[in-house]
N, C-alpha and C positions, 0 to 999 in steps of 0.2 A: 244417494247410493241404494243400491239394492239389497238384501237381507244376503243373497247368495254372494254378490262383491264384498259385501262386510265380512261376512265370515271367512272366505277366502284370504282377504288382507289379515284377519287377526290370526288364521293360521300361519301364513306366511311369515307373520312378526314373530311368533312363537317359535316357529321351528329354525328362523335363521340367527335369529336372536341380534339384530343389527345394533350398533351405536347411535347411528341416525338415521334419518330417511328424507330422502332429497324428492318432493315433492313437485312436478310439473303440471301447468297450466297449458290452455289451449294455445297460449302464445310462445308456447318452450321457454318461459320464465318460471325459474324454480326458488322454494323456499324450503329450509331444512328445517325438520321437526327432530327434537333432541328428544333421546330416551329417558325418561327419569329411572332414579333405581329406587322407587317406592313400591307399593304393592298395585297391582292394577295397572301395572306401566303401559302395558300393550292395547289396555282399553282406553287410557290418556292417548296415547299416540295417533289412535285409530280417530278420536274425536277430534285431535288436532288437524287430521289429514281432511277429514270432513266438514271441518268448519269452513273452509274455501272449495270453490269450484276445482277440479283436478281430473287429469286425463291418465298421469303416470307417476307411480312411486318406487323410486329406487331405494333398496336398503342397503345400506353402507357399512363398512366397517369401521374401526379407528384410522385405517389408512384410507379412508373415503375410497377403497375398492368396490364396487358392485358386489353384493353378495347373490340378489337375485330381485325382481321387481313384479309388480304388480299392474296391470293394465285396466284402466276404467273404460269399458267398451259402453256403458250405459249413456243415459242421457245426463249431461251434470247438472243441469238447473236452469230455471229460468232466468238467472240473473246471468248466466254465461253469455256471451256474444259469440257468433257463430264466426269463425273468421275464413275468409278467402283462402285456398291453400297456397295460390300465387303471391298473396299477401306476405303469408306466415314464409313463402321460401324467400321472398326477398328479404324479409328481415333477418331471417338467419343468415344469408348473405351478408347484410351490411354488418351484422354483429362479428362475423368471421373476421371481415378485412378490418374493422374495428382492434380486435385483438390481435391480429398480426402485426397492425402497424405498432400497437402500445409494446410487442413484444419487440420488433425492430429497433424503436426508439430506447427501451432499456437497453438492449445488446450495444448499440452504438454508445450511448452514455457510459456503459461499463468498460468498454475499447479507450474510450476519450481520458477517465480517468486512470486507467493502465499507462496510457501514453504521458500523460500528463506525472505520473508518480516517479515511472524511468525517467523522464526529462529531469525533474527536480533532484533525483539523485545523481543523475551524472553531472548536472550542474555543482551539487554540493562538493563532489569529488574531485571537481575540477578546481573548484575555490580552495581548496586543503591542499592540494598541488601547487596552486600558483603561491598561496600564503607560506608553504615550506620553503619555495625556490626565493621568495623574497626575504625570508628569514636568513637561508643561508648567502644571500649575494650581501645582505648588511654586514654580515660575518665577516666575508670576505674583504669589504670595502674597510670597514674597520681594523683588520689586521694590517692592509695596506697601508693605511694612514699612519697607524702607529709604526708600522717599520718605516714608512717616509721621515717622521718627525724622529727617528733616532737617527736615521742616516744624516738628516740636516745637522743635528746635534754632532754626530762625529766629524762632518766636513766641516762645521763651523771652529770646530776645537783645532783640528788640525791646519785652516787656514788661517789661527792665529797663533799657529805655532804652539800650542799646549803639550802639555807634558805626556808622552808616550804611555806612562801607566795609566793617565786619565782616558786616553782613549782606547785601549784595552778593555778598562773598567765598563765603558762605554759599549764597547762589543758583546763583551760576558755576559751585561745585565740582557741582554737581548738575547732569548733563546734562537730564534729565526736567525739573526744576524751570525750569533756564533755558528749555528750549522751551515752557513754559507762561507764566513771568512775564518772558520775556525783553522783550515788547514794552513791557510798562508797566514794567520796569525801564529802557528805554533813555527813555521819556516822561518819567519821573521825575528821571532823574539828574542832569540841568541844572539843574533847581531846587532839588533837595535839596544840591548842589554848590557854588551861587551861594554868594559871601560876606556875612554878614550885613551891613546897614544901618547905619551909625555914628549914633549919638545925633545929634540935630541940632546942629550947630552954624553958624555964621553964614558 
């Protein structure tokens, strides 16, 4: 690197004070050079840039925004291979296609993960609803079973000609039956509890 280019690079570094420098070679591949916080840091950065052939140096801030750049228009050195512009353009196009494919794949995977999460949430909610309906159905079946057993006891007592008071107690012990048969029970109680008429005497 010529003295004029080195002085320009050093002056630009001191003026813009970047956080790091991105250095590109002839193949348009880059490497990042960190800026140390010690004394003579700009001389250290210049030495790191000069350590390998380069064609352009971009000065970046902490958000990787370009503050400025320095172009190396001189001869890069004997170790640098001359690149055919057509080959360089083809490599750049291939790199662009590769980046677009990776970006599209990442976006597709992100959408798929969101769809799976929504599907799992819907399945969970459906299972909770089904479990709640099953619990309610089991409760209704249990109540119907208890009611059927109570009716069977009342029917058995009536068929055996059991005491009326026993049948009344069975009905009153069941809130469900009492709610259904209560009005009938209240209407029949005076008639059934009335004393039987004595055989005719004069």
